[in-house]
C-alpha positions, 0 to 999 in steps of 0.5 A, a space after each residue: 499500499 502506498 504511504 499517501 494511501 495509508 496516511 489517510 486512513 484512520 487509526 484504531 486503538 484497541 484498549 480496555 481503558 483507563 486515563 493513561 490510555 485516553 492521554 495517549 488517544 487524545 494526544 494521537 487525535 490531536 497530532 496525527 488524525 482521527 481515532 476509532 477506540 475498540 473498547 474491550 470488556 475488563 476480563 472476568 478477575 475469577 478467570 485471571 486468577 485461575 490463569 495465573 494459579 495454572 502458570 504460576 501456582 496458587 500462592 503467587 497468584 494469590 499474592 499477586 491478587 492482593 497487590 492489584 486490590 492494594 493498587 486499586 485502593 491506592 488509586 482512591 486514596 491518591 487521587 489528589 497527587 493523579 489530578 496534580 500530575 495531569 494538570 502539570 503534564 496537561 494530559 486530557 484523561 477522558 474520551 472527548 465529546 464525539 470520540 468514536 468508541 466501540 464495545 467488544 467482549 474481547 480484542 481477541 474475538 471475532 467482534 473486534 476483528 470485524 469492526 477493524 475491517 469494517 473501519 479499514 485503518 491504516 494502523 491498529 494500536 493495542 494499549 492495555 488489552 488482552 493478547 492477540 492470538 496468532 490466528 487474529 494477527 494473521 487476519 489483520 488488514 494492517 499493521 499492529 502496534 503495541 504500547 507498552 508500559 515498560 522498556 521491551 525486551 527487559 521488562 515485558 509483561 505487567 508493571 514494567 515501570 515498577 520492576 526497573 525501580 524495584 530492581 534498581 534500574 532506574 535508567 529503564 523506567 520507561 516505555 516502548 512502542 513495538 510491532 505485535 507478534 504472538 508473543 508477550 511484548 516480543 515483536 521488533 521494538 520501534 520506539 522507547 522513551 525513558 523518563 523519572 518517576 517523581 515523588 509521590 508516584 507509586 505503583 497505582 500511578 506510574 502509568 499516568 507518569 509514564 503516558 505523560 513522557 510517552 506521547 511523542 513516541 506513540 505520535 511518531 510511531 503511529 505516523 511512521 506506521 501510516 507512511 509505510 515505515 516499520 523500521 525497528 531497533 535492537 535495545 541490546 538487552 536481556 528479555 525477561 517477562 514480569 508479572 504482578 508483584 505479590 503483596 508481601 513482595 511488594 510491601 518488603 520492596 516498599 519498606 526497604 527500598 522506598 519503591 512503593 
């Protein structure tokens, strides 16, 4: 497809939502072009717990669930800090009036694929949604990119920013936009951004801080994809997949390293 044709085509963002994702969506709409958002339903917590128990054992799964609950509570208690971050960084964290939003049960389901084919986008950006199967990816009519809140491939999976800080690797507190393959954040890296957390930032809000310094790379990567440029870089880093920290690890690391 010629770049001139692709650049006139819309952008699709597939996501479960969240303020940090809307910050990215609105930046794309302002600086690149029209965005249609396909919003998937949240995954069942029971199914999520069962899946993690199968992969990692019940002790780890329950420990991770504890951190997830604590994180959700933390967002409520730290709403004031989040509000200041949003104001300071001039983030637009809500859907705008007239924003096209299509609801589907799952990013990996036929309803999602049907909508993507109907919209005929020049590029699809995944941002905080279920993994797409190899079969689903093969049916995509355009390039598929992923916004990952971590530096890949060193911090693939969950909570990439947190794990960099907890590992004493502050220089890799960052994000990645990469091509999507059937693995977990294993596709070719297109763009990366690094930043620094600020006083008061915690695991409940790292994603928002990361989104603030990642708008440029999302705009650049999407613009390149629309123009038919899908060049990748080699970060020269080891590869490891991470999960949610268990509640006991999270509390211990907070108390001993002051990484919350």
